[in-house]
C-alpha positions as CSV (number, residue, x, y, z in Angstrom):
1,X,-6.8,67.9,-26.5
2,X,-8.7,70.6,-24.6
3,X,-6.9,73.7,-23.3
4,X,-7.4,72.5,-19.7
5,X,-5.8,69.1,-20.6
6,X,-2.9,70.8,-22.5
7,X,-2.2,73.1,-19.5
8,X,-2.3,70.2,-17.0
9,X,-0.1,67.9,-19.0
10,X,2.4,70.6,-19.8
11,X,2.9,71.3,-16.0
12,X,4.9,68.1,-15.9
13,X,8.0,67.4,-18.0
14,X,10.9,65.0,-18.2
15,X,10.9,62.0,-15.9
16,X,7.9,63.4,-13.9
17,X,5.4,61.1,-15.7
18,X,7.5,58.1,-14.8
19,X,7.5,59.2,-11.1
20,X,3.8,59.9,-11.1
21,X,3.1,56.5,-12.7
22,X,5.3,54.8,-10.0
23,X,3.5,56.5,-7.2
24,X,0.1,55.7,-8.7
25,X,0.2,52.3,-7.0
26,X,1.4,53.5,-3.6
27,X,4.0,55.5,-1.7
28,X,7.7,55.1,-2.3
29,X,11.0,56.7,-1.3
30,X,13.6,57.7,-3.9
31,X,15.5,54.4,-4.3
32,X,12.2,52.4,-4.5
33,X,11.0,54.9,-7.1
34,X,14.1,54.4,-9.3
35,X,13.9,50.6,-9.0
36,X,10.2,50.6,-9.9
37,X,10.6,52.9,-12.9
38,X,13.5,50.8,-14.1
39,X,11.3,47.7,-13.8
40,X,8.3,49.0,-15.7
41,X,10.0,51.2,-18.2
42,X,13.6,50.2,-18.6
43,X,14.6,53.8,-17.9
44,X,17.2,54.6,-15.2
45,X,16.6,57.9,-13.5
46,X,19.8,59.5,-12.2
47,X,19.7,60.6,-8.5
48,X,20.1,64.3,-9.4
49,X,17.2,64.1,-12.0
50,X,15.0,62.2,-9.5
51,X,15.4,64.6,-6.6
52,X,15.0,67.7,-8.8
53,X,11.8,66.2,-10.3
54,X,10.5,65.2,-6.8
55,X,11.1,68.8,-5.6
56,X,9.3,70.2,-8.7
57,X,6.3,67.8,-8.3
58,X,6.0,68.6,-4.6
59,X,6.1,72.3,-5.4
60,X,3.3,71.8,-7.9
61,X,1.2,69.9,-5.4
62,X,1.2,66.7,-7.5
63,X,3.0,64.7,-4.8
64,X,3.5,65.0,-1.1
65,X,6.1,63.7,1.4
66,X,5.0,61.3,4.1
67,X,6.3,61.3,7.6
68,X,8.9,58.5,8.0
69,X,10.5,56.9,11.1
70,X,13.9,56.5,9.3
71,X,16.0,58.7,7.1
72,X,14.1,57.8,3.9
73,X,11.6,60.3,2.7
74,X,8.6,58.5,1.0
75,X,6.2,60.4,-1.3
76,X,2.7,59.8,-2.4
77,X,0.5,60.9,-5.2
78,X,-2.0,63.7,-4.5
79,X,-5.4,63.9,-6.1
80,X,-4.1,66.7,-8.3
81,X,-1.2,64.4,-9.3
82,X,-3.5,61.6,-10.2
83,X,-5.6,63.9,-12.3
84,X,-2.5,65.2,-14.2
85,X,-1.3,61.6,-14.8
86,X,-4.7,60.6,-16.0
87,X,-4.8,63.6,-18.5
88,X,-1.3,62.7,-19.7
89,X,-2.1,59.1,-20.2
90,X,-5.3,60.0,-22.1
91,X,-3.3,62.3,-24.4
92,X,-0.7,59.6,-25.0
93,X,-3.4,57.1,-25.9
94,X,-4.9,59.5,-28.3
95,X,-1.5,60.2,-29.9
96,X,-0.7,56.5,-30.1
97,X,-4.1,55.8,-31.7
98,X,-3.6,58.5,-34.3
99,X,0.0,57.5,-35.0
100,X,-1.1,53.9,-35.6
101,X,-4.0,55.0,-37.8
102,X,-1.6,57.0,-40.0
103,X,1.1,54.4,-40.0
104,X,-1.3,51.6,-41.1
105,X,-2.8,53.8,-43.8
106,X,0.5,54.8,-45.3
107,X,2.7,51.8,-44.7
108,X,0.1,49.0,-44.6
109,X,1.1,47.8,-41.1
110,X,-1.6,45.9,-39.3
C-alpha cells in the first residue's frame, strides 16, 4: 500500500466504508442508508453511529448533503469520497488475496 493510499484509507473509520459503499450507487437519506447497509452487509448501524459518521464524512468532504423538499436530508458521494472508497476496496482486495494465499499454503484450503 502506498503512503497516499494509506493516508486516504485511514481518513475513514468505523461504519464509514459501509456508508460510502451505500452512497456509491446513488443518493440516500439516513433511514435508506441503514436499510441498504443492512441488506448488503447484514450490519445494523445505530442512529447515533450513523449520524456521527455522516457528519464526519461531510466534514472530510467525502459526502455532501442534497437539498430536499421534505424533512429528510439525503446525501451523495463526492469525487473525493469515491476515490477514498476505491482505495479502501483495493486495499481490502489485496489483503484478502494475501490472506487466502497464506491460508491455502499453510492449511491446504483450496
